[in-house]
C-alpha positions in Angstrom: -68.1 110.3 -9.8 -67.9 109.9 -6.0 -64.6 108.9 -4.4 -65.6 105.2 -4.1 -66.8 105.2 -7.7 -63.5 106.7 -8.8 -61.5 104.1 -7.0 -63.7 101.3 -8.5 -63.1 102.8 -11.9 -59.3 102.9 -11.4 -59.3 99.3 -10.3 -61.6 98.1 -13.1 -60.5 100.1 -16.0 -56.7 99.9 -15.6 -54.2 97.0 -15.3 -53.5 96.6 -11.6 -50.4 94.6 -10.5 -51.9 94.0 -7.0 -54.9 92.3 -8.7 -53.5 90.9 -11.9 -49.9 90.2 -11.2 -47.3 90.1 -13.9 -49.8 90.7 -16.7 -50.4 94.2 -15.3 -46.7 95.1 -15.3 -45.9 97.7 -18.0 -42.1 98.1 -18.2 -40.9 101.2 -19.9 -41.1 104.9 -19.5 -42.8 106.0 -22.7 -46.4 106.0 -21.4 -45.6 107.6 -18.0 -43.5 110.3 -19.8 -46.4 111.1 -22.1 -48.9 111.0 -19.3 -46.8 113.4 -17.2 -46.5 115.7 -20.2 -50.3 115.9 -20.5 -50.4 117.2 -16.9 -47.6 119.7 -17.4 -44.6 117.5 -16.3 -45.1 118.1 -12.5 -42.2 115.8 -11.7 -39.8 118.4 -13.1 -40.9 120.8 -10.4 -40.0 118.4 -7.5 -36.9 118.0 -5.4 -36.9 114.2 -4.8 -35.2 111.3 -3.2 -35.6 108.0 -5.1 -35.7 104.8 -3.1 -35.4 101.3 -4.6 -34.6 97.9 -3.1 -36.0 94.5 -2.6 -36.7 95.0 1.1 -36.5 97.9 3.5 -37.4 100.7 1.0 -40.7 101.4 2.7 -39.1 101.8 6.2 -36.2 103.8 4.7 -38.5 106.1 2.7 -40.8 106.7 5.6 -38.0 107.4 8.1 -36.5 109.9 5.7 -39.9 111.6 5.4 -40.4 111.6 9.2 -37.0 113.2 9.8 -37.5 115.9 7.2 -41.0 116.6 8.5 -39.6 116.9 12.0 -37.1 119.5 10.6 -40.0 121.6 9.5 -39.9 120.8 5.7 -43.0 120.1 3.7 -42.6 116.5 2.6 -44.3 114.4 0.1 -44.2 110.6 0.4 -45.2 108.1 -2.3 -45.2 104.4 -1.4 -47.0 101.3 -2.5 -49.0 99.2 -2.1 -51.7 100.6 0.3 -53.1 98.4 3.0 -56.6 99.8 3.5 -57.2 103.1 1.7 -55.7 103.9 -1.7 -54.8 107.4 -0.5 -52.2 105.9 1.9 -49.9 105.8 -1.2 -49.7 109.6 -1.5 -49.1 111.7 1.6 -47.9 115.2 2.4 -46.6 115.7 5.9 -48.2 112.4 6.8 -51.7 113.5 5.6 -53.3 111.3 2.8 -54.2 113.0 -0.4 -57.9 114.3 -0.1 -60.6 112.3 -1.8 -61.6 115.3 -3.9 -58.1 115.5 -5.3 -58.2 111.9 -6.5 -61.6 112.4 -8.0 -60.6 115.6 -9.8 -57.4 114.0 -11.3 -59.3 111.0 -12.6 -62.1 113.2 -14.1 -59.5 115.3 -15.9 -57.8 112.2 -17.2 -61.1 110.8 -18.5 -62.0 114.1 -20.2 -58.7 114.2 -22.0 -59.7 111.2 -24.1 -56.1 110.3 -24.7 -55.1 107.3 -26.7 -52.8 106.3 -23.9 -53.7 103.3 -21.9 -51.8 103.7 -18.7 -51.6 101.1 -16.0 -53.0 101.7 -12.5 -49.5 102.4 -11.2 -48.7 104.8 -14.1 -51.8 106.9 -13.3 -51.2 106.8 -9.6 -47.6 107.9 -10.1 -48.7 110.9 -12.3 -51.3 111.8 -9.6 -48.6 111.7 -6.9 -46.3 113.9 -8.9 -49.0 116.5 -9.6 -50.3 116.5 -6.0 -46.8 117.1 -4.6 -46.2 119.9 -7.1 -49.5 121.5 -6.3 -48.7 121.3 -2.6 -45.3 122.9 -3.3 -43.5 120.3 -1.3 -39.9 121.1 -0.2 -38.9 117.5 -0.9 -40.7 114.3 -2.1 -39.6 110.8 -1.1 -40.5 108.5 -4.0 -40.4 104.8 -3.6 -39.9 102.6 -6.6 -42.9 100.3 -7.3 -41.1 97.4 -8.9 -37.5 97.1 -10.1 -36.1 100.5 -11.0 -34.8 100.9 -14.5 -38.3 100.6 -16.2 -40.4 101.6 -13.2 -42.8 104.5 -13.7 -41.2 106.5 -11.0 -37.9 106.6 -12.9 -38.8 109.8 -14.8 -37.6 111.9 -11.9 -34.1 113.3 -11.4 -33.5 113.1 -7.7 -31.1 114.8 -5.3 -29.9 111.3 -4.3 -30.7 107.7 -5.4 -31.0 105.1 -2.6 -30.9 101.3 -3.1 -31.6 99.5 0.2 -30.7 95.9 -0.7 -31.0 93.2 -3.2 -32.6 89.8 -2.9 -34.6 87.5 -5.1 -38.2 88.7 -5.7 -40.3 89.1 -8.9 -37.7 86.9 -10.6 -40.0 86.4 -13.6 -39.8 90.1 -14.3 -36.5 91.3 -13.0 -34.1 88.3 -13.4 -33.3 85.2 -11.5 -29.9 86.1 -10.0 -29.0 88.9 -7.5 -26.7 90.5 -10.2 -29.6 90.5 -12.7 -31.9 92.1 -10.2 -29.2 94.6 -9.2 -28.9 95.7 -12.8 -32.6 96.6 -12.8 -32.3 98.5 -9.5 -29.2 100.2 -10.8 -31.3 101.8 -13.5 -32.4 104.5 -11.1 -28.8 105.8 -10.9 -28.7 109.1 -12.8 -25.8 111.0 -14.3 -24.0 112.9 -11.6 -26.6 112.1 -8.9 -25.1 110.5 -5.7 -26.2 107.0 -5.0 -26.3 105.3 -1.5 -26.4 101.5 -1.4 -27.6 100.2 1.9 -26.6 96.5 1.9 -24.7 94.7 -0.8 -22.5 91.9 0.6 -22.5 90.0 -2.7 -19.4 91.1 -4.7 -21.3 90.6 -8.0 -24.0 92.9 -6.9 -21.5 95.5 -5.7 -19.8 95.3 -9.1 -23.0 96.0 -10.9 -23.6 99.2 -8.9 -20.0 100.3 -9.1 -19.9 99.8 -12.8 -23.2 101.7 -13.4 -22.2 104.6 -11.2 -18.8 104.9 -13.0 -20.6 104.9 -16.4 -22.8 107.8 -15.5 -20.3 109.7 -13.3 -22.3 109.3 -10.0 -20.5 109.2 -6.7 -21.4 106.0 -4.9 -21.4 105.0 -1.2 -21.8 101.5 0.2 -23.2 102.0 3.7 -21.3 100.6 6.7 -23.3 99.1 9.7 -23.9 101.3 12.7 -23.8 100.2 16.4 -27.2 99.0 17.4 -28.8 97.4 20.5 -32.2 95.8 20.5 -34.4 96.8 23.4 -36.7 94.5 25.3 -39.8 95.8 23.4 -38.1 95.0 20.1 -37.3 98.5 19.1 -33.7 99.7 18.7 -31.2 102.0 20.3 -28.3 103.4 18.3 -26.0 104.4 21.2 -23.3 106.4 19.4 -26.0 108.7 18.1 -28.3 108.6 21.1 -31.2 107.7 18.7 -34.1 105.4 19.6 -35.6 103.7 16.5 -39.2 102.8 17.0 -39.4 100.3 14.1 -39.0 96.7 15.1 -37.3 94.0 13.0 -33.8 92.7 12.6 -33.2 94.7 9.4 -33.9 98.1 10.9 -30.3 98.9 11.9 -29.4 98.4 8.2 -32.2 100.8 7.2 -31.1 103.3 9.9 -27.6 103.3 8.5 -29.0 103.9 5.0 -31.1 106.8 6.2 -28.2 108.5 8.0 -26.0 108.1 4.9 -28.7 109.6 2.7 -29.2 112.6 4.9 -25.7 113.8 4.0 -27.0 114.5 0.5 -30.1 116.5 1.6 -30.7 119.9 3.3 -29.1 119.9 6.7 -31.3 118.9 9.6 -30.8 119.0 13.4 -29.9 116.1 15.6 -33.2 116.7 17.3 -35.1 116.3 14.0 -33.2 113.0 13.4 -34.1 111.7 16.8 -37.8 112.7 16.4 -38.0 111.2 13.0 -36.7 107.8 14.2 -38.8 107.8 17.3 -42.1 109.0 15.7 -41.9 107.6 12.1 -45.2 105.7 12.4 -47.1 108.7 13.9 -45.6 111.1 11.4 -46.0 109.1 8.2 -48.7 106.5 8.9 -46.3 103.6 8.3 -47.6 100.2 9.4 -46.6 96.6 9.1 -43.0 96.5 10.3 -43.3 94.1 13.2 -46.2 96.3 14.3 -47.6 95.5 17.7 -51.4 95.2 17.3 -52.2 94.2 20.9 -50.1 93.7 24.0 -52.5 91.8 26.2 -53.7 89.2 27.0 -51.5 88.0 24.1 -48.8 89.9 22.2 -50.0 90.2 18.6 -47.7 91.3 15.8 -48.1 91.8 12.1 -45.7 92.4 9.3 -45.9 92.9 5.5 -42.7 90.9 4.7 -43.7 88.8 1.6 -40.5 87.5 0.0 -37.6 85.2 1.0 -35.3 88.2 1.6 -37.7 89.6 4.2 -38.2 86.2 5.8 -34.5 85.9 6.4 -35.1 88.5 9.1 -38.7 87.6 10.0 -37.7 84.0 10.7 -35.1 85.2 13.3 -37.8 87.4 14.9 -40.2 84.4 15.1 -37.5 82.2 16.7 -37.1 84.7 19.5 -40.8 85.3 20.2 -42.3 84.0 23.4 -43.8 80.6 23.2 -46.3 79.1 22.8 -46.6 80.8 19.4 -49.4 80.9 16.8 -48.7 82.0 13.2 -51.4 83.1 10.9 -50.1 83.3 7.3 -51.2 83.7 3.7 -49.3 84.4 0.5 -49.7 85.5 -3.1 -49.2 82.5 -5.3 -46.6 84.2 -7.4 -44.1 84.4 -4.5 -41.5 81.7 -3.7 -43.7 80.4 -0.9 -41.8 77.1 -0.5 -38.5 79.1 0.2 -40.3 81.1 2.8 -41.9 78.1 4.5 -38.4 76.5 4.7 -37.5 79.4 7.1 -40.5 79.2 9.3 -40.4 77.5 12.8 -41.8 74.0 13.3 -42.8 74.6 16.9 -45.8 76.9 16.2 -49.5 76.4 15.8 -50.3 77.5 12.2 -53.6 78.8 10.7 -53.4 79.2 7.0 -55.7 81.5 5.0 -55.8 83.2 1.6 -55.5 87.0 1.3 -58.1 88.9 -0.6 -56.5 89.1 -4.0 -56.9 87.3 -7.3 -53.2 86.3 -6.9 -53.8 84.5 -3.6 -52.5 81.0 -2.9 -55.5 79.0 -1.7 -55.4 78.1 2.0 -55.6 74.4 1.3 -52.7 74.5 -1.1 -50.6 76.5 1.4 -51.5 74.0 4.1 -50.3 71.1 1.9 -47.0 72.9 1.1 -46.5 73.7 4.8 -47.2 70.1 5.8 -44.5 68.9 3.4 -42.2 71.2 5.4 -43.2 69.7 8.7 -45.4 72.7 9.6 -48.8 71.7 11.0 -52.0 73.6 11.3 -55.5 74.2 10.1 -57.1 76.5 7.5 -59.5 79.5 7.9 -61.7 81.3 5.5 -60.5 84.7 6.5 -57.8 86.4 8.5 -60.5 87.6 10.9 -61.7 84.0 11.5 -58.0 82.9 11.9 -57.3 85.6 14.5 -60.5 84.7 16.5 -59.3 81.1 16.6 -55.7 82.1 17.5 -56.9 84.2 20.4 -58.6 81.1 21.9 -55.5 79.1 21.8 -53.2 78.8 24.9 -50.5 80.8 23.3 -48.4 83.8 24.4 -47.7 85.3 21.0 -49.6 85.6 17.7 -47.9 86.6 14.5 -49.8 87.5 11.3 -48.0 87.9 8.0 -46.9 86.7 4.6 -48.6 89.2 2.3 -49.4 92.9 2.2 -52.9 91.8 1.3 -53.3 89.6 4.3 -52.3 92.6 6.5 -54.7 94.8 4.7 -57.5 92.2 5.4 -56.5 92.2 9.1 -56.6 96.0 9.4 -59.9 96.3 7.6 -61.4 93.6 9.9 -59.9 95.2 13.0 -61.0 98.8 12.2 
């Protein structure tokens, strides 16, 4: 098969969460364990960092990878979902896995004729493990897909486990209270492996992590905030450390503190490598969608992949501080708590509602009706490209695009 045929096969022949939602979620480690065994258990040859959390895990994983790359290590990075190209999920030193490697893996899997029926994410995880092992990475940063305890990535034994934060998301699968969700995230804590918890102000959540760490004999650290000053361009300065963080967004100082605490459990790196990693994380890893500036003139246009109420706690603050007049282009997956997000969005913006390209999309007209009930006024558009074209013709200073990874993916595809 060609690369495009291979990707089509992956998406058509396996259960894909991004397409199918909860019905594609396969909790449990039996299938991934057997799948990895068929390929020689490549995960056992990796030195890893395991990163879980409701929000911030992508920024944290990518910044860790950037710092270790800047230190001269060969670094694997496994994240999800992708925005444009499937291969974004699996990178070594910032370079996406080659097309031929994806094709080869899938061909070998098909030839095995196994009775296993792995999900898309299980196959992708096994592919990532094998690619990192084949590339002889010095360290691999592995981001949890969903939850932690029963996530396919949880077959690794890392050098350190990282939990960025806890908020309500995927409640139908993980639980409907912060403590219940914390119990799922705590499932990545392994016997004797240090665990770093980035942000856990809820005493019930802290108790879950403390109890789990004690049960398995893992040292645990709850990260303290670091001094941070936001710069005029929205990036961050960490004065005590003389570090410039290139990622925008109100949660980034929390992520930065988590990264710095995690580094204490990894091979030593220089202060210069830390500075370069924070400053060049996007260039070194390909990370996008963290209050990323798409255009600076004639209007400032930002996009962000925040897609749950926890992320919007911080995005709402960003939007309040953006230069007016402001236009917001938004679209969501229907299985998110959209009403809770709309409650956080500013009323003094011009809205354009559209549906992202996914089977799980909330129709634009339904989103418009929900927004109107919250006092948010605007019109609908068929696509994000059409919405952006209209927003550019409005007398506004700033345009924000967000609400879904898929909407951002549509934006980047239309803008390429």
